[in-house]
N, C-alpha and C positions, 0 to 999 in steps of 0.2 A: 830645403828651399831640397829641389822634387828638378834638377838636370835636366834633365829625357822633359818634365813634361811642363816643365818652369812654373811652378804651384807653389807659392809659399806659405807652409804652412807652422801654424803656431799652436801652442794653450799655456794656456793658465788659469792664474787664482794670484783672488788682492785687493785690496780696496780702493776706489774713487769715490768719486764726486757725481749725482747727476746734471749739474752743469760743467760737466764736461764731454757726457758724449751728448747729450743735449749741442753743443761747441758745432758739432758734422752733417746738422739742421738748419738751412739756411732758413732761418727766425729774423725777421719785422725784429731791429731795439729797441722798439717799445714794444713788443709784445708782452705781458705777462708768466706764458713763456721762459723771458731769460726772471723773472725771478723764485724763480723754485728750484729749491733745491733742498740735499739731499742725503744722506753720508751710501753707499754700496757698498757691501759685500760677495767683492763676488767670488764663490765657491767654481764654478765649470765658465769654464773663457773656449772658445775652438775657432778659431780662423784659418778660412785658405780666397789664394787667390791666385788664378789659374793669367799668367801673362798674357800668355799666347790669344783666349778668351774671352780677355778680360771682364772676367767670373770671380765678382767675390762672394763669399760662404762664410758665413760662421752662425753658433751658437753663443748663451751669453746669459748667466742662469742668478741674477743676487738676489740677497738679499734685502729691502729697503727699511731705512733708518728712518726716525724723524722724520718726515715730510713738510714738509714751509714751501706757502707760496708767498711771497713779501713775505711780510710781520709775522704771520696769522699759521698756527697749525693745520693746516692740515687732517694728516692721522701720522697715528704714534708706531704703525714699524707697517711694514707688506711684503711683499713678492712676486718676480718680475722672471719674469723666462717670454726670450726675446730670438728667433731664425732671423738669417739674413741671405740668400738666395737668387739670386741672379741679379741684383738692385732690390732689389721686394722685401721689405720688412716684416713678418709677420710679427705678431705679438701673442704668442700660443694663451700667456694667462698676465692680470696682472691682476693681487688683492690692493687694496689699502685698506690696513683696520685701523678705525677709531672705536675704544670704549666695546662695546659691544654693538655698532655698523661697520658694517664691509660695505667693500666696490670693488666688480669680479669686474673685469672687461677681458676682452680677445678681435684682432681685428689685424693690420695690413696696408700696409701702404709704401708708392713705388716712389724713391730716391733719384731718377732720374725721370730731364724733361719737369711733363709733369705732373704735377702728386697725388693721382687720387687712393684716398682710403677708403676703408668699410670699415667699423667697428661697434661690435655690442659690449653692451653694456646696460649691469644686473647693479642695480643700490638695496643694500637691506639695511634699512633705520640706524641710517645712518643720522646727524644729526646735522642738522638742517643749519644750523649757524658754523659748522667749519668749512661745511661744502659755499653755502652765498660769503662771508668775509674779506676775503682774499679781494670779492670782485666787486660787494657793496658798500657802501659804508657806511648805509644808516642803520640800525639797525630792524630788523624787522623778526624779530623773533626768534622763540627757537622750537622745535616741533621734528619729532621722527618721521625719515624719508626714507622710501622706497619708490623705483622705480625701475623701468627693462624697457630700453632705449633701444633703438638703431639706427650706427647715422654712416653715411655716407657724401662724399662729393672728392674737388678737389683743393688742399689747402693753396695754392697759388690765384683759385678761385671763389674765396664766398661766398658769392655770389649760389654757386653752383651745388653744396651743405643741401642736403633734405637728409630727415630723419623724422623716424614718429620715438614717439615715446609714451609709456602708462605710469601712473605713477600716484601718491595715495600721502600722505601726510598723520601722522596718526599721536596721541598722542604731547601736547603741546603743546601753546596758544605764540600764531603767529597775529601781531600788532596786540586786538582785542577782543581776540576772535577762541573760545578753547577747542579744543583737538581731545576728546575723551578716548573716541575712539576713530574706526579710517574713513572719513568722510566725506574725503574724492578723491574721486577714481577716471581721472580722461583719456584719449585716446586722441 
């Protein structure tokens, strides 16, 4: 603690669960987000809080273990890099890996008052079944799924969320349709 600037500075490493980190974000009790589970191995954590200016800053860079949503395995492993500056949480990089597919994302969210956010996401050859099982009970088949998405809005107002996504399915079947090559691309 620096007495003259009234700033608390901490750093460290260790292990935790993603549920602990999500507990700091106001999430509705019946949200799917409350069923997310994954071990985090933190190799680099730095936090500072200036009491005078009420300014929180920090950085965390954990490895993500097997990520589940409910009882469904969503990814085998991943990596996360997050920073916070003046109540703005920046997702500098998130990568989730499952088999040969991956999901990469970057974005930001303001954690004070209204909660505006923006996010860019790229999905490459991810099993559709892994993406849909936590959210859709019906088996719709399986295929490799790829997408490029841009989403923005306010978490407190779901009607404000807008997004653009270009996506495609390859190699698989969805219902009774066989996809042997890329057949769908929508904007």
